C-alpha positions as CSV (number, residue, x, y, z in Angstrom):
1,M,13.4,-58.3,-17.6
2,T,15.3,-59.2,-14.3
3,V,18.8,-58.6,-13.6
4,S,20.6,-60.4,-10.8
5,L,24.4,-60.7,-10.0
6,P,25.2,-63.3,-9.7
7,A,23.1,-64.9,-12.1
8,R,20.4,-67.0,-10.6
9,R,19.5,-70.4,-12.3
10,Y,15.8,-71.2,-11.0
11,D,15.3,-72.9,-14.5
12,R,18.1,-75.4,-13.7
13,A,16.8,-76.1,-10.4
14,A,13.3,-76.4,-11.8
15,D,14.6,-78.9,-14.5
16,L,16.4,-80.9,-11.8
17,M,13.5,-81.4,-9.6
18,A,11.2,-82.4,-12.4
19,S,13.8,-84.8,-13.9
20,A,13.7,-86.3,-10.3
21,L,9.9,-86.6,-10.3
22,D,9.6,-88.0,-13.9
23,R,11.9,-90.7,-12.7
24,M,9.5,-91.8,-9.7
25,S,8.2,-95.1,-10.4
26,S,4.8,-94.2,-9.2
27,P,2.7,-91.2,-10.1
28,T,3.1,-90.0,-6.5
29,G,5.2,-87.4,-7.5
30,A,3.3,-86.1,-10.3
31,D,0.1,-86.4,-8.1
32,A,1.9,-84.2,-5.2
33,V,2.9,-81.5,-7.7
34,A,-0.8,-81.3,-9.1
35,A,-2.2,-81.2,-5.3
36,V,0.2,-78.3,-4.5
37,A,-0.6,-76.6,-7.7
38,R,-4.3,-76.8,-7.3
39,E,-4.0,-75.3,-3.8
40,H,-2.1,-72.4,-5.1
41,G,-4.6,-72.1,-8.0
42,A,-7.3,-72.1,-5.4
43,A,-5.7,-69.6,-3.2
44,A,-5.2,-67.3,-6.3
45,G,-8.7,-67.9,-7.5
46,A,-10.0,-66.8,-3.9
47,A,-8.0,-63.7,-4.2
48,A,-9.4,-62.7,-7.5
49,R,-12.9,-63.4,-6.3
50,L,-12.5,-61.0,-3.6
51,K,-11.4,-58.4,-6.1
52,A,-14.5,-59.2,-8.1
53,G,-16.9,-57.8,-5.6
54,A,-19.8,-59.5,-3.2
55,R,-22.0,-60.8,-6.1
56,P,-19.9,-60.9,-9.5
57,G,-21.8,-61.9,-12.5
58,Q,-20.3,-63.7,-15.4
59,R,-18.5,-60.6,-16.9
60,R,-16.7,-59.5,-13.6
61,L,-15.9,-63.3,-13.1
62,R,-14.5,-63.7,-16.7
63,T,-12.4,-60.3,-16.0
64,A,-11.1,-61.4,-12.8
65,L,-10.0,-64.8,-14.5
66,L,-8.2,-62.9,-17.3
67,D,-6.6,-60.5,-14.6
68,A,-5.4,-63.5,-12.3
69,L,-4.0,-65.2,-15.5
70,R,-2.1,-62.1,-16.5
71,G,-0.7,-61.7,-13.0
72,A,0.4,-65.2,-13.1
73,G,2.7,-64.6,-16.1
74,Y,0.1,-65.8,-19.0
75,E,-0.9,-64.0,-21.8
76,P,-4.8,-64.7,-22.3
77,H,-6.7,-64.3,-25.4
78,V,-10.6,-64.5,-25.6
79,D,-12.1,-66.1,-28.8
80,Q,-15.0,-63.9,-29.4
81,S,-16.9,-66.4,-31.3
82,N,-17.3,-69.0,-28.5
83,G,-15.9,-67.2,-25.4
84,T,-13.1,-69.9,-25.1
85,V,-9.8,-68.3,-23.3
86,F,-6.6,-69.4,-24.8
87,L,-3.2,-68.7,-23.3
88,R,-0.8,-67.4,-25.8
89,N,2.2,-68.5,-23.8
90,C,3.4,-70.8,-21.1
91,P,5.3,-69.3,-18.4
92,Y,7.0,-72.6,-17.8
93,D,7.8,-73.4,-21.5
94,A,11.5,-74.0,-20.6
95,I,10.8,-76.7,-18.4
96,A,7.9,-78.0,-20.3
97,E,9.8,-78.9,-23.4
98,A,11.7,-81.6,-21.4
99,H,8.8,-82.5,-19.0
100,R,5.6,-82.0,-20.8
101,E,3.3,-84.1,-18.9
102,L,4.6,-83.1,-15.7
103,T,4.5,-79.5,-16.6
104,C,0.9,-79.6,-18.2
105,G,-0.5,-81.5,-15.5
106,M,0.7,-78.9,-13.0
107,N,-0.6,-76.3,-15.2
108,R,-4.0,-77.8,-15.5
109,A,-4.2,-78.5,-11.6
110,W,-3.4,-75.0,-11.0
111,A,-6.0,-73.8,-13.6
112,D,-8.7,-76.0,-12.0
113,G,-7.9,-74.6,-8.5
114,L,-8.0,-71.0,-10.0
115,V,-11.7,-71.5,-11.4
116,D,-12.7,-73.4,-8.3
117,G,-11.4,-70.5,-5.9
118,L,-12.8,-67.9,-8.2
119,G,-16.3,-69.6,-8.6
120,S,-16.3,-69.1,-12.1
121,P,-18.3,-71.0,-14.7
122,A,-15.5,-71.7,-16.9
123,M,-13.7,-75.1,-17.1
124,A,-10.2,-75.7,-17.7
125,E,-9.0,-78.3,-19.7
126,L,-5.8,-79.6,-21.5
127,A,-5.9,-78.8,-25.3
128,P,-2.1,-78.9,-26.2
129,E,-1.6,-76.9,-29.6
130,A,1.7,-75.6,-31.0
131,G,2.5,-71.9,-30.3
132,R,0.4,-71.5,-27.0
133,C,-0.2,-73.1,-23.6
134,C,-1.6,-76.5,-23.1
135,V,-4.6,-75.3,-21.1
136,V,-7.6,-73.4,-22.2
137,F,-10.9,-72.2,-20.3
138,R,-14.0,-73.1,-21.9
139,T,-17.6,-71.5,-21.0
140,E,-19.7,-74.0,-19.1
141,R,-22.9,-75.0,-21.4
142,D,-25.9,-76.4,-19.7
143,E,-27.5,-79.8,-20.7
144,N,-28.7,-78.6,-23.9
145,G,-25.4,-77.4,-25.2
146,S,-26.4,-73.7,-24.7
147,Q,-24.0,-71.3,-23.1
148,R,-24.9,-70.3,-19.7
149,T,-26.5,-66.8,-19.7
150,A,-25.2,-63.9,-17.6
151,D,-26.8,-63.5,-14.0
152,P,-28.4,-60.5,-12.7
153,G,-25.2,-59.6,-10.7
154,D,-23.3,-58.8,-14.1
155,S,-21.7,-55.4,-14.4
């Protein structure tokens, strides 16, 4: 909960900016948003990687990913049957309702940057579904379809 007097309306500013980007006739606005989001995600991932230690294994990388997601306002949930990380919420839901494509593209780009900066074996993908965020993180699989095994650096 945040209290500010007078009230701040960041949601209104974000909605106006998203509307302007949606009206651009070329994809350059959405591309610029995605590029900046990816850079911010990569920075968050690099910071999470530092916290994970010198040679983190898959478990520590997974923990670092979950911690970074929580720190960014998401509520991650791991499906124990397959390791997929679902996000129970979207921190941008107020904007996403009116600007879904732009917001989900931004969200996906941030998530891609996060896993790249972290060096995580997870892959972010768009998988919109009612009641949760549009991005999910799936465990990387090898060419035979088998889940990659943990490396010796796991803790």
